[in-house]
N, C-alpha and C positions, 0 to 999 in steps of 0.2 A: 504494500500500500504506500502511496506517495503522500507525504505531508508537505503542504505549502504554507509559508508564513508571509503574511503581509504586515509590515510595520510602518508606523508613521515616522518620517524623518523630517528634520528641519534643515533647510539650506539657507545659508547666509552669504551675502556678497562681501568680498574683501578686496579693497582697492589698494594698490601700491605694493602688492606681493609680487616680487620680480625674480626671485632666485630660489633654487632648491633648498638652500640652508635656512632661509626664512620660512619656507613651507614646513620644514621639519620642526623648527622652533614653535610655530603656531600649532601644529598637530600635537606636539608633546604637551603644550600648555593646556589645550582643550581636553586632551585625554585624561588629564589629572583632575578634571572637574567631576565631582561626585555624580554618579549615575550614568556617565557617558560610557557606552559600550563599543561604539564604532565611530571613527572619524575618517573622512576622506576629503581631500582637497584637489580640485581641478585647477591647476596653475595656468593662468592666462597673463603672462608678463606684460602685455600691452593693454590690458583692460581689467575687467572685474573677474577675479577668481571666485570659485564656488567652494564654500566650506559646508560639508554635509555631516550632520550628527544624528546618531540613532541611539536610543529612541528619542523622538521629538520632545517627550515630556521630561527628559533628563535635566535640561538646563533652560534658564530663561534667556530671552534676548538680551537682557541687561548683563547677565553673566558673560555672554559671548562678546558683547560690546566692550566690557571691561578688559577682557583678555586682548582683544584686537587693539584697543586704544593703548594699553600698557606696552605692547610690543611696538607700536608706532605705525600701524596701518589704518586704513579707512574702513569703518564699519558700514555695511549697507543692509537694509532691513531684511527681516526673516521671511522665509517662504516655506510653509509646511506642506507636505504632500505624502501620499502613500507610495511606498516602495513596491515595485512589482513583486509578485509571488516568487519565492525562492524554494527550489526543490531541496528538501532536507533528507531525502532518502539515503543518499550515500553517506552523509555525515553521521547519521544515526547508526548505520551498519558498521562503521569503523570501530576497531577495538579501542 
């Protein structure tokens, strides 16, 4: 039997994020926020990068704004959405 999981994620825009080292710093800081299980960043050096956090309920927009501001980047408003279903069959069957 296949199990699919749909989770809500929050995506924030981050301006001024231009290099991989800065991306790693941002991800590490966000990962340390209580309740965050997953962090991804799509780096767009010439524009607005996307910071996605799961689950959406883990942190507030103010928490993310504080981290982004502290590191010196530009915070852009939150966008919540549902993540597409993920097939968990193989993960469940692994030892």
